[in-house]
PDB file of N, CA, C and O in Angstrom:
ATOM      1  N   UNK A   1      39.773   7.740  14.735  1.00  0.00           N
ATOM      2  CA  UNK A   1      38.922   6.432  14.204  1.00  0.00           C
ATOM      3  C   UNK A   1      39.554   6.741  12.392  1.00  0.00           C
ATOM      4  O   UNK A   1      40.465   7.430  11.932  1.00  0.00           O
ATOM      5  N   UNK A   2      38.815   6.090  11.960  1.00  0.00           N
ATOM      6  CA  UNK A   2      38.772   5.829  10.675  1.00  0.00           C
ATOM      7  C   UNK A   2      38.059   6.306   9.822  1.00  0.00           C
ATOM      8  O   UNK A   2      36.926   6.136  10.273  1.00  0.00           O
ATOM      9  N   UNK A   3      37.947   6.963   8.558  1.00  0.00           N
ATOM     10  CA  UNK A   3      37.161   7.557   7.783  1.00  0.00           C
ATOM     11  C   UNK A   3      35.742   6.869   8.014  1.00  0.00           C
ATOM     12  O   UNK A   3      34.752   7.583   8.173  1.00  0.00           O
ATOM     13  N   UNK A   4      35.658   5.665   8.029  1.00  0.00           N
ATOM     14  CA  UNK A   4      34.511   4.218   7.677  1.00  0.00           C
ATOM     15  C   UNK A   4      34.194   4.608   8.745  1.00  0.00           C
ATOM     16  O   UNK A   4      33.502   5.624   8.681  1.00  0.00           O
ATOM     17  N   UNK A   5      34.461   4.129  10.067  1.00  0.00           N
ATOM     18  CA  UNK A   5      33.458   4.592  11.263  1.00  0.00           C
ATOM     19  C   UNK A   5      32.986   6.329  11.495  1.00  0.00           C
ATOM     20  O   UNK A   5      31.959   6.913  11.840  1.00  0.00           O
ATOM     21  N   UNK A   6      33.900   6.589  11.226  1.00  0.00           N
ATOM     22  CA  UNK A   6      32.971   8.521  11.289  1.00  0.00           C
ATOM     23  C   UNK A   6      32.007   8.886   9.958  1.00  0.00           C
ATOM     24  O   UNK A   6      31.216   9.827  10.020  1.00  0.00           O
ATOM     25  N   UNK A   7      32.119   8.212   8.972  1.00  0.00           N
ATOM     26  CA  UNK A   7      30.867   8.196   7.743  1.00  0.00           C
ATOM     27  C   UNK A   7      29.812   7.495   8.375  1.00  0.00           C
ATOM     28  O   UNK A   7      28.639   7.854   8.284  1.00  0.00           O
ATOM     29  N   UNK A   8      30.342   6.118   9.262  1.00  0.00           N
ATOM     30  CA  UNK A   8      29.104   5.330   9.989  1.00  0.00           C
ATOM     31  C   UNK A   8      28.345   6.576  10.673  1.00  0.00           C
ATOM     32  O   UNK A   8      27.245   6.975  10.290  1.00  0.00           O
ATOM     33  N   UNK A   9      29.160   7.199  11.857  1.00  0.00           N
ATOM     34  CA  UNK A   9      28.586   8.070  13.104  1.00  0.00           C
ATOM     35  C   UNK A   9      27.674   8.801  12.310  1.00  0.00           C
ATOM     36  O   UNK A   9      26.467   8.708  12.535  1.00  0.00           O
ATOM     37  N   UNK A  10      28.127   9.537  11.381  1.00  0.00           N
ATOM     38  CA  UNK A  10      27.582  10.171  10.420  1.00  0.00           C
ATOM     39  C   UNK A  10      26.623   9.871  10.154  1.00  0.00           C
ATOM     40  O   UNK A  10      25.660  10.403  10.707  1.00  0.00           O
ATOM     41  N   UNK A  11      26.427   8.754   9.059  1.00  0.00           N
ATOM     42  CA  UNK A  11      25.146   8.423   8.499  1.00  0.00           C
ATOM     43  C   UNK A  11      23.836   7.844   9.637  1.00  0.00           C
ATOM     44  O   UNK A  11      22.610   7.883   9.535  1.00  0.00           O
ATOM     45  N   UNK A  12      24.711   7.338  10.670  1.00  0.00           N
ATOM     46  CA  UNK A  12      23.621   7.216  11.980  1.00  0.00           C
ATOM     47  C   UNK A  12      22.866   8.303  12.455  1.00  0.00           C
ATOM     48  O   UNK A  12      21.636   8.241  12.435  1.00  0.00           O
ATOM     49  N   UNK A  13      23.488   9.337  12.899  1.00  0.00           N
ATOM     50  CA  UNK A  13      22.503  10.882  13.133  1.00  0.00           C
ATOM     51  C   UNK A  13      22.253  10.990  12.505  1.00  0.00           C
ATOM     52  O   UNK A  13      21.140  11.441  12.772  1.00  0.00           O
ATOM     53  N   UNK A  14      22.377  10.956  10.778  1.00  0.00           N
ATOM     54  CA  UNK A  14      21.220  11.747  10.156  1.00  0.00           C
ATOM     55  C   UNK A  14      20.163  10.644   9.906  1.00  0.00           C
ATOM     56  O   UNK A  14      19.007  10.835   9.527  1.00  0.00           O
ATOM     57  N   UNK A  15      20.625   9.715  10.121  1.00  0.00           N
ATOM     58  CA  UNK A  15      19.416   9.023  10.223  1.00  0.00           C
ATOM     59  C   UNK A  15      18.185   9.083  10.652  1.00  0.00           C
ATOM     60  O   UNK A  15      17.103   8.849  10.114  1.00  0.00           O
ATOM     61  N   UNK A  16      18.651   9.600  12.209  1.00  0.00           N
ATOM     62  CA  UNK A  16      17.995   9.344  13.305  1.00  0.00           C
ATOM     63  C   UNK A  16      17.323  10.605  13.049  1.00  0.00           C
ATOM     64  O   UNK A  16      16.097  10.491  13.049  1.00  0.00           O
ATOM     65  N   UNK A  17      17.778  11.809  12.825  1.00  0.00           N
ATOM     66  CA  UNK A  17      17.081  12.610  12.356  1.00  0.00           C
ATOM     67  C   UNK A  17      16.529  12.946  11.079  1.00  0.00           C
ATOM     68  O   UNK A  17      15.873  13.908  10.677  1.00  0.00           O
ATOM     69  N   UNK A  18      16.860  12.156  10.677  1.00  0.00           N
ATOM     70  CA  UNK A  18      15.536  12.142   9.347  1.00  0.00           C
ATOM     71  C   UNK A  18      14.377  11.254   9.452  1.00  0.00           C
ATOM     72  O   UNK A  18      13.309  11.550   8.915  1.00  0.00           O
ATOM     73  N   UNK A  19      14.545  10.162  10.131  1.00  0.00           N
ATOM     74  CA  UNK A  19      13.174   9.502  10.831  1.00  0.00           C
ATOM     75  C   UNK A  19      12.639  10.401  11.929  1.00  0.00           C
ATOM     76  O   UNK A  19      11.413  10.426  11.823  1.00  0.00           O
ATOM     77  N   UNK A  20      12.960  10.974  12.703  1.00  0.00           N
ATOM     78  CA  UNK A  20      12.368  12.169  13.482  1.00  0.00           C
ATOM     79  C   UNK A  20      11.420  13.150  12.662  1.00  0.00           C
ATOM     80  O   UNK A  20      10.316  13.658  12.856  1.00  0.00           O
ATOM     81  N   UNK A  21      12.337  13.173  11.694  1.00  0.00           N
ATOM     82  CA  UNK A  21      11.549  14.615  10.894  1.00  0.00           C
ATOM     83  C   UNK A  21      10.441  13.892   9.550  1.00  0.00           C
ATOM     84  O   UNK A  21       9.956  14.750   8.812  1.00  0.00           O
ATOM     85  N   UNK A  22      10.262  13.205   9.404  1.00  0.00           N
ATOM     86  CA  UNK A  22       9.802  12.138   8.201  1.00  0.00           C
ATOM     87  C   UNK A  22       8.476  11.796   9.258  1.00  0.00           C
ATOM     88  O   UNK A  22       7.307  12.011   8.936  1.00  0.00           O
ATOM     89  N   UNK A  23       8.838  11.310  10.379  1.00  0.00           N
ATOM     90  CA  UNK A  23       7.467  10.503  10.554  1.00  0.00           C
ATOM     91  C   UNK A  23       7.040  11.353  12.544  1.00  0.00           C
ATOM     92  O   UNK A  23       6.168  11.016  13.346  1.00  0.00           O
ATOM     93  N   UNK A  24       8.175  12.527  12.656  1.00  0.00           N
ATOM     94  CA  UNK A  24       7.371  13.445  13.825  1.00  0.00           C
ATOM     95  C   UNK A  24       8.143  12.922  15.357  1.00  0.00           C
ATOM     96  O   UNK A  24       8.367  11.722  15.513  1.00  0.00           O
ATOM     97  N   UNK A  25       8.437  13.721  16.217  1.00  0.00           N
ATOM     98  CA  UNK A  25       9.071  13.357  17.364  1.00  0.00           C
ATOM     99  C   UNK A  25       8.431  12.554  17.834  1.00  0.00           C
ATOM    100  O   UNK A  25       7.262  12.900  17.662  1.00  0.00           O
ATOM    101  N   UNK A  26       8.501  11.023  18.701  1.00  0.00           N
ATOM    102  CA  UNK A  26       7.692  10.727  19.652  1.00  0.00           C
ATOM    103  C   UNK A  26       7.902  11.183  20.703  1.00  0.00           C
ATOM    104  O   UNK A  26       7.138  10.742  21.561  1.00  0.00           O
ATOM    105  N   UNK A  27       8.560  11.837  21.021  1.00  0.00           N
ATOM    106  CA  UNK A  27       8.860  12.954  22.484  1.00  0.00           C
ATOM    107  C   UNK A  27       8.034  13.891  22.529  1.00  0.00           C
ATOM    108  O   UNK A  27       7.889  14.487  23.596  1.00  0.00           O
ATOM    109  N   UNK A  28       7.327  14.238  21.452  1.00  0.00           N
ATOM    110  CA  UNK A  28       6.043  15.194  21.401  1.00  0.00           C
ATOM    111  C   UNK A  28       4.886  14.412  21.716  1.00  0.00           C
ATOM    112  O   UNK A  28       4.580  15.012  22.747  1.00  0.00           O
ATOM    113  N   UNK A  29       4.186  13.697  21.623  1.00  0.00           N
ATOM    114  CA  UNK A  29       3.478  12.786  21.504  1.00  0.00           C
ATOM    115  C   UNK A  29       2.609  12.127  20.657  1.00  0.00           C
ATOM    116  O   UNK A  29       1.614  11.464  20.952  1.00  0.00           O
ATOM    117  N   UNK A  30       3.277  12.476  19.129  1.00  0.00           N
ATOM    118  CA  UNK A  30       2.324  11.810  17.934  1.00  0.00           C
ATOM    119  C   UNK A  30       3.753  12.010  17.055  1.00  0.00           C
ATOM    120  O   UNK A  30       4.737  12.741  16.949  1.00  0.00           O
ATOM    121  N   UNK A  31       2.979  10.547  16.391  1.00  0.00           N
ATOM    122  CA  UNK A  31       4.163  10.293  15.645  1.00  0.00           C
ATOM    123  C   UNK A  31       3.899  10.464  13.826  1.00  0.00           C
ATOM    124  O   UNK A  31       4.721  10.303  12.924  1.00  0.00           O
ATOM    125  N   UNK A  32       2.848  10.739  13.768  1.00  0.00           N
ATOM    126  CA  UNK A  32       1.807  10.970  12.856  1.00  0.00           C
ATOM    127  C   UNK A  32       0.874  11.996  13.122  1.00  0.00           C
ATOM    128  O   UNK A  32       0.056  11.841  14.029  1.00  0.00           O
ATOM    129  N   UNK A  33       0.907  13.495  12.131  1.00  0.00           N
ATOM    130  CA  UNK A  33       0.065  14.411  12.138  1.00  0.00           C
ATOM    131  C   UNK A  33      -1.105  14.119  11.928  1.00  0.00           C
ATOM    132  O   UNK A  33      -1.328  13.261  11.074  1.00  0.00           O
ATOM    133  N   UNK A  34      -2.591  14.955  12.883  1.00  0.00           N
ATOM    134  CA  UNK A  34      -3.516  14.813  11.829  1.00  0.00           C
ATOM    135  C   UNK A  34      -3.904  15.046  10.124  1.00  0.00           C
ATOM    136  O   UNK A  34      -4.724  14.424   9.448  1.00  0.00           O
ATOM    137  N   UNK A  35      -3.083  16.067   9.759  1.00  0.00           N
ATOM    138  CA  UNK A  35      -2.987  16.120   8.387  1.00  0.00           C
ATOM    139  C   UNK A  35      -2.450  14.642   7.808  1.00  0.00           C
ATOM    140  O   UNK A  35      -3.311  13.778   7.637  1.00  0.00           O
ATOM    141  N   UNK A  36      -1.541  14.436   7.610  1.00  0.00           N
ATOM    142  CA  UNK A  36      -1.022  13.161   7.239  1.00  0.00           C
ATOM    143  C   UNK A  36      -1.709  12.011   7.395  1.00  0.00           C
ATOM    144  O   UNK A  36      -1.573  10.980   6.735  1.00  0.00           O
ATOM    145  N   UNK A  37      -2.666  12.277   8.545  1.00  0.00           N
ATOM    146  CA  UNK A  37      -3.677  10.991   9.098  1.00  0.00           C
ATOM    147  C   UNK A  37      -4.753  11.055   7.989  1.00  0.00           C
ATOM    148  O   UNK A  37      -4.992  10.186   7.151  1.00  0.00           O
ATOM    149  N   UNK A  38      -5.313  12.176   8.138  1.00  0.00           N
ATOM    150  CA  UNK A  38      -6.260  12.335   6.363  1.00  0.00           C
ATOM    151  C   UNK A  38      -5.724  11.859   5.100  1.00  0.00           C
ATOM    152  O   UNK A  38      -6.272  11.167   4.242  1.00  0.00           O
ATOM    153  N   UNK A  39      -4.813  12.243   5.130  1.00  0.00           N
ATOM    154  CA  UNK A  39      -4.319  11.862   3.904  1.00  0.00           C
ATOM    155  C   UNK A  39      -3.677  10.382   3.813  1.00  0.00           C
ATOM    156  O   UNK A  39      -3.117   9.926   2.816  1.00  0.00           O
ATOM    157  N   UNK A  40      -3.827   9.856   4.792  1.00  0.00           N
ATOM    158  CA  UNK A  40      -3.846   8.052   4.811  1.00  0.00           C
ATOM    159  C   UNK A  40      -5.151   7.564   4.576  1.00  0.00           C
ATOM    160  O   UNK A  40      -5.391   6.654   3.783  1.00  0.00           O
ATOM    161  N   UNK A  41      -6.114   8.236   5.347  1.00  0.00           N
ATOM    162  CA  UNK A  41      -7.558   7.668   5.121  1.00  0.00           C
ATOM    163  C   UNK A  41      -8.331   8.012   3.796  1.00  0.00           C
ATOM    164  O   UNK A  41      -9.442   7.541   3.550  1.00  0.00           O
ATOM    165  N   UNK A  42      -7.775   8.717   3.110  1.00  0.00           N
ATOM    166  CA  UNK A  42      -8.623   9.583   1.937  1.00  0.00           C
ATOM    167  C   UNK A  42      -7.314   7.718   0.894  1.00  0.00           C
ATOM    168  O   UNK A  42      -7.940   6.797   0.369  1.00  0.00           O
ATOM    169  N   UNK A  43      -5.833   7.712   0.902  1.00  0.00           N
ATOM    170  CA  UNK A  43      -5.869   7.082   0.231  1.00  0.00           C
ATOM    171  C   UNK A  43      -6.030   5.224   0.416  1.00  0.00           C
ATOM    172  O   UNK A  43      -5.697   4.243  -0.248  1.00  0.00           O
ATOM    173  N   UNK A  44      -6.652   5.449   1.563  1.00  0.00           N
ATOM    174  CA  UNK A  44      -7.039   3.689   2.110  1.00  0.00           C
ATOM    175  C   UNK A  44      -8.278   4.093   1.267  1.00  0.00           C
ATOM    176  O   UNK A  44      -8.535   3.372   0.303  1.00  0.00           O
ATOM    177  N   UNK A  45      -9.143   5.253   1.537  1.00  0.00           N
ATOM    178  CA  UNK A  45     -10.804   5.112   0.925  1.00  0.00           C
ATOM    179  C   UNK A  45     -10.418   5.136  -0.934  1.00  0.00           C
ATOM    180  O   UNK A  45     -11.189   4.579  -1.716  1.00  0.00           O
ATOM    181  N   UNK A  46      -9.752   5.511  -1.191  1.00  0.00           N
ATOM    182  CA  UNK A  46      -9.142   5.028  -2.392  1.00  0.00           C
ATOM    183  C   UNK A  46      -8.975   3.524  -3.302  1.00  0.00           C
ATOM    184  O   UNK A  46      -9.396   3.113  -4.384  1.00  0.00           O
ATOM    185  N   UNK A  47      -7.927   2.866  -1.958  1.00  0.00           N
ATOM    186  CA  UNK A  47      -7.544   2.118  -2.908  1.00  0.00           C
ATOM    187  C   UNK A  47      -8.559   1.092  -2.191  1.00  0.00           C
ATOM    188  O   UNK A  47      -8.146  -0.059  -2.048  1.00  0.00           O
ATOM    189  N   UNK A  48      -9.778   1.389  -1.753  1.00  0.00           N
ATOM    190  CA  UNK A  48     -10.927   0.111  -1.591  1.00  0.00           C
ATOM    191  C   UNK A  48     -11.735   0.250  -2.710  1.00  0.00           C
ATOM    192  O   UNK A  48     -12.124  -0.737  -3.334  1.00  0.00           O
ATOM    193  N   UNK A  49     -12.151   1.890  -3.156  1.00  0.00           N
ATOM    194  CA  UNK A  49     -12.758   2.073  -4.562  1.00  0.00           C
ATOM    195  C   UNK A  49     -12.033   1.287  -5.800  1.00  0.00           C
ATOM    196  O   UNK A  49     -12.752   0.687  -6.599  1.00  0.00           O
ATOM    197  N   UNK A  50     -10.531   1.286  -5.972  1.00  0.00           N
ATOM    198  CA  UNK A  50      -9.857   0.549  -6.939  1.00  0.00           C
ATOM    199  C   UNK A  50     -10.678  -1.098  -6.771  1.00  0.00           C
ATOM    200  O   UNK A  50     -11.409  -1.672  -7.578  1.00  0.00           O
ATOM    201  N   UNK A  51     -10.291  -1.455  -5.638  1.00  0.00           N
ATOM    202  CA  UNK A  51     -10.250  -2.834  -5.727  1.00  0.00           C
ATOM    203  C   UNK A  51     -12.126  -3.164  -5.911  1.00  0.00           C
ATOM    204  O   UNK A  51     -12.494  -4.161  -6.532  1.00  0.00           O
ATOM    205  N   UNK A  52     -12.728  -2.587  -5.543  1.00  0.00           N
ATOM    206  CA  UNK A  52     -14.165  -2.848  -5.742  1.00  0.00           C
ATOM    207  C   UNK A  52     -14.526  -2.649  -7.121  1.00  0.00           C
ATOM    208  O   UNK A  52     -15.323  -3.491  -7.532  1.00  0.00           O
ATOM    209  N   UNK A  53     -14.153  -1.739  -7.987  1.00  0.00           N
ATOM    210  CA  UNK A  53     -14.037  -2.040  -9.183  1.00  0.00           C
ATOM    211  C   UNK A  53     -13.225  -2.849  -9.860  1.00  0.00           C
ATOM    212  O   UNK A  53     -13.590  -3.208 -10.979  1.00  0.00           O
ATOM    213  N   UNK A  54     -11.649  -3.421  -9.203  1.00  0.00           N
ATOM    214  CA  UNK A  54     -11.153  -4.461  -9.723  1.00  0.00           C
ATOM    215  C   UNK A  54     -12.227  -5.567  -9.754  1.00  0.00           C
ATOM    216  O   UNK A  54     -12.448  -6.092 -10.846  1.00  0.00           O
ATOM    217  N   UNK A  55     -12.757  -5.881  -8.924  1.00  0.00           N
ATOM    218  CA  UNK A  55     -13.674  -7.287  -8.082  1.00  0.00           C
ATOM    219  C   UNK A  55     -14.992  -7.517  -9.227  1.00  0.00           C
ATOM    220  O   UNK A  55     -15.534  -8.585  -9.512  1.00  0.00           O
ATOM    221  N   UNK A  56     -15.297  -6.150  -9.764  1.00  0.00           N
ATOM    222  CA  UNK A  56     -16.062  -5.974 -11.050  1.00  0.00           C
ATOM    223  C   UNK A  56     -15.816  -7.306 -11.757  1.00  0.00           C
ATOM    224  O   UNK A  56     -16.429  -8.349 -11.529  1.00  0.00           O
ATOM    225  N   UNK A  57     -14.724  -7.108 -12.745  1.00  0.00           N
ATOM    226  CA  UNK A  57     -13.873  -8.117 -13.224  1.00  0.00           C
ATOM    227  C   UNK A  57     -14.442  -7.279 -14.878  1.00  0.00           C
ATOM    228  O   UNK A  57     -14.513  -8.004 -15.871  1.00  0.00           O
ATOM    229  N   UNK A  58     -14.697  -6.211 -14.967  1.00  0.00           N
ATOM    230  CA  UNK A  58     -15.061  -5.800 -16.601  1.00  0.00           C
ATOM    231  C   UNK A  58     -16.323  -5.269 -16.332  1.00  0.00           C
ATOM    232  O   UNK A  58     -16.767  -4.354 -17.025  1.00  0.00           O
ATOM    233  N   UNK A  59     -16.932  -5.732 -15.422  1.00  0.00           N
ATOM    234  CA  UNK A  59     -18.856  -6.084 -15.768  1.00  0.00           C
ATOM    235  C   UNK A  59     -19.250  -6.905 -15.714  1.00  0.00           C
ATOM    236  O   UNK A  59     -18.611  -7.924 -15.451  1.00  0.00           O
ATOM    237  N   UNK A  60     -20.906  -6.870 -16.008  1.00  0.00           N
ATOM    238  CA  UNK A  60     -21.422  -8.273 -16.028  1.00  0.00           C
ATOM    239  C   UNK A  60     -21.416  -8.642 -17.255  1.00  0.00           C
ATOM    240  O   UNK A  60     -21.558  -9.812 -17.612  1.00  0.00           O
ATOM    241  N   UNK A  61     -21.248  -7.654 -18.024  1.00  0.00           N
ATOM    242  CA  UNK A  61     -21.293  -7.716 -19.822  1.00  0.00           C
ATOM    243  C   UNK A  61     -20.369  -8.709 -20.034  1.00  0.00           C
ATOM    244  O   UNK A  61     -20.651  -9.733 -20.655  1.00  0.00           O
ATOM    245  N   UNK A  62     -18.948  -8.415 -19.420  1.00  0.00           N
ATOM    246  CA  UNK A  62     -17.615  -8.989 -19.659  1.00  0.00           C
ATOM    247  C   UNK A  62     -17.496 -10.350 -19.408  1.00  0.00           C
ATOM    248  O   UNK A  62     -17.007 -11.236 -20.108  1.00  0.00           O
ATOM    249  N   UNK A  63     -18.231 -10.407 -17.844  1.00  0.00           N
ATOM    250  CA  UNK A  63     -18.169 -11.541 -17.194  1.00  0.00           C
ATOM    251  C   UNK A  63     -19.057 -12.567 -17.893  1.00  0.00           C
ATOM    252  O   UNK A  63     -18.495 -13.653 -18.035  1.00  0.00           O
ATOM    253  N   UNK A  64     -20.950 -12.461 -18.613  1.00  0.00           N
ATOM    254  CA  UNK A  64     -21.628 -13.125 -19.654  1.00  0.00           C
ATOM    255  C   UNK A  64     -21.131 -13.154 -20.562  1.00  0.00           C
ATOM    256  O   UNK A  64     -21.628 -14.012 -21.292  1.00  0.00           O
ATOM    257  N   UNK A  65     -20.098 -12.495 -21.124  1.00  0.00           N
ATOM    258  CA  UNK A  65     -19.439 -13.038 -22.504  1.00  0.00           C
ATOM    259  C   UNK A  65     -18.543 -14.208 -22.026  1.00  0.00           C
ATOM    260  O   UNK A  65     -18.716 -15.405 -22.253  1.00  0.00           O
ATOM    261  N   UNK A  66     -17.917 -13.838 -21.579  1.00  0.00           N
ATOM    262  CA  UNK A  66     -17.062 -15.164 -21.304  1.00  0.00           C
ATOM    263  C   UNK A  66     -17.834 -16.465 -20.827  1.00  0.00           C
ATOM    264  O   UNK A  66     -17.431 -17.513 -21.333  1.00  0.00           O
ATOM    265  N   UNK A  67     -18.582 -16.527 -20.187  1.00  0.00           N
ATOM    266  CA  UNK A  67     -19.081 -17.891 -19.765  1.00  0.00           C
ATOM    267  C   UNK A  67     -19.842 -18.078 -21.255  1.00  0.00           C
ATOM    268  O   UNK A  67     -20.028 -19.235 -21.630  1.00  0.00           O
ATOM    269  N   UNK A  68     -20.187 -17.219 -21.919  1.00  0.00           N
ATOM    270  CA  UNK A  68     -21.383 -17.856 -23.418  1.00  0.00           C
ATOM    271  C   UNK A  68     -19.857 -18.781 -23.992  1.00  0.00           C
ATOM    272  O   UNK A  68     -19.844 -19.897 -24.511  1.00  0.00           O
ATOM    273  N   UNK A  69     -18.863 -18.027 -23.737  1.00  0.00           N
ATOM    274  CA  UNK A  69     -17.541 -19.004 -25.075  1.00  0.00           C
ATOM    275  C   UNK A  69     -17.041 -19.751 -24.357  1.00  0.00           C
ATOM    276  O   UNK A  69     -15.872 -20.049 -24.603  1.00  0.00           O
ATOM    277  N   UNK A  70     -17.828 -20.466 -22.973  1.00  0.00           N
ATOM    278  CA  UNK A  70     -17.693 -21.674 -22.305  1.00  0.00           C
ATOM    279  C   UNK A  70     -16.402 -21.474 -21.554  1.00  0.00           C
ATOM    280  O   UNK A  70     -15.554 -22.359 -21.438  1.00  0.00           O
ATOM    281  N   UNK A  71     -16.316 -20.453 -21.131  1.00  0.00           N
ATOM    282  CA  UNK A  71     -14.509 -20.132 -20.347  1.00  0.00           C
ATOM    283  C   UNK A  71     -14.904 -19.545 -19.090  1.00  0.00           C
ATOM    284  O   UNK A  71     -15.876 -18.794 -19.174  1.00  0.00           O
ATOM    285  N   UNK A  72     -14.305 -19.724 -17.738  1.00  0.00           N
ATOM    286  CA  UNK A  72     -14.640 -19.273 -16.278  1.00  0.00           C
ATOM    287  C   UNK A  72     -13.696 -17.953 -16.778  1.00  0.00           C
ATOM    288  O   UNK A  72     -12.965 -17.815 -17.759  1.00  0.00           O
ATOM    289  N   UNK A  73     -14.057 -17.006 -15.610  1.00  0.00           N
ATOM    290  CA  UNK A  73     -13.012 -15.810 -15.696  1.00  0.00           C
ATOM    291  C   UNK A  73     -11.797 -16.733 -14.579  1.00  0.00           C
ATOM    292  O   UNK A  73     -11.582 -17.907 -14.276  1.00  0.00           O
ATOM    293  N   UNK A  74     -11.223 -15.345 -14.240  1.00  0.00           N
ATOM    294  CA  UNK A  74      -9.800 -16.104 -13.768  1.00  0.00           C
ATOM    295  C   UNK A  74      -9.701 -16.197 -12.468  1.00  0.00           C
ATOM    296  O   UNK A  74      -8.831 -16.782 -11.822  1.00  0.00           O
ATOM    297  N   UNK A  75     -10.938 -15.396 -11.959  1.00  0.00           N
ATOM    298  CA  UNK A  75     -11.325 -15.711 -10.569  1.00  0.00           C
ATOM    299  C   UNK A  75     -11.741 -16.927 -10.423  1.00  0.00           C
ATOM    300  O   UNK A  75     -11.458 -17.239  -9.266  1.00  0.00           O
ATOM    301  N   UNK A  76     -12.279 -17.830 -10.969  1.00  0.00           N
ATOM    302  CA  UNK A  76     -13.371 -18.718 -11.052  1.00  0.00           C
ATOM    303  C   UNK A  76     -12.496 -19.775 -11.393  1.00  0.00           C
ATOM    304  O   UNK A  76     -12.611 -20.891 -10.887  1.00  0.00           O
ATOM    305  N   UNK A  77     -11.529 -19.451 -12.318  1.00  0.00           N
ATOM    306  CA  UNK A  77     -10.324 -20.851 -12.346  1.00  0.00           C
ATOM    307  C   UNK A  77      -9.096 -20.805 -11.259  1.00  0.00           C
ATOM    308  O   UNK A  77      -8.315 -21.728 -11.029  1.00  0.00           O
ATOM    309  N   UNK A  78      -9.116 -19.344 -10.569  1.00  0.00           N
ATOM    310  CA  UNK A  78      -8.727 -19.910  -9.227  1.00  0.00           C
ATOM    311  C   UNK A  78      -8.972 -20.549  -8.229  1.00  0.00           C
ATOM    312  O   UNK A  78      -8.202 -21.253  -7.575  1.00  0.00           O
ATOM    313  N   UNK A  79     -10.677 -20.212  -7.970  1.00  0.00           N
ATOM    314  CA  UNK A  79     -11.116 -20.659  -7.225  1.00  0.00           C
ATOM    315  C   UNK A  79     -11.030 -22.512  -7.451  1.00  0.00           C
ATOM    316  O   UNK A  79     -10.537 -23.373  -6.722  1.00  0.00           O
ATOM    317  N   UNK A  80     -11.719 -22.608  -8.740  1.00  0.00           N
ATOM    318  CA  UNK A  80     -11.879 -24.248  -8.798  1.00  0.00           C
ATOM    319  C   UNK A  80     -10.104 -25.201  -8.718  1.00  0.00           C
ATOM    320  O   UNK A  80      -9.860 -26.354  -8.360  1.00  0.00           O
ATOM    321  N   UNK A  81      -9.267 -24.206  -9.170  1.00  0.00           N
ATOM    322  CA  UNK A  81      -7.710 -24.530  -8.443  1.00  0.00           C
ATOM    323  C   UNK A  81      -7.653 -25.184  -7.299  1.00  0.00           C
ATOM    324  O   UNK A  81      -7.510 -26.350  -6.933  1.00  0.00           O
ATOM    325  N   UNK A  82      -7.828 -23.948  -6.737  1.00  0.00           N
ATOM    326  CA  UNK A  82      -7.409 -23.703  -5.191  1.00  0.00           C
ATOM    327  C   UNK A  82      -8.611 -24.799  -4.572  1.00  0.00           C
ATOM    328  O   UNK A  82      -8.415 -25.248  -3.443  1.00  0.00           O
ATOM    329  N   UNK A  83      -9.718 -25.172  -5.247  1.00  0.00           N
ATOM    330  CA  UNK A  83     -10.658 -26.159  -4.709  1.00  0.00           C
ATOM    331  C   UNK A  83     -10.455 -27.316  -4.439  1.00  0.00           C
ATOM    332  O   UNK A  83     -11.364 -28.014  -3.991  1.00  0.00           O
TER     333      UNK A  83
END
């Protein structure tokens, strides 16, 4: 075998073993452990909180101030553009 083929075989073996280590061995019945699922749920909740904060667009005062100057918010402009 050439060195390239040998390296590819080593990399492929390492890749499969790494995936089993990282994701869990599917032969054991669970790909992701319960502890990891808890972490995922926490991250999803954190993203939902951040998404809600972004949706506020700086708060009602900031939106009112922009409307007072005769401007639309970025979301309003996009909605108007795609309407």
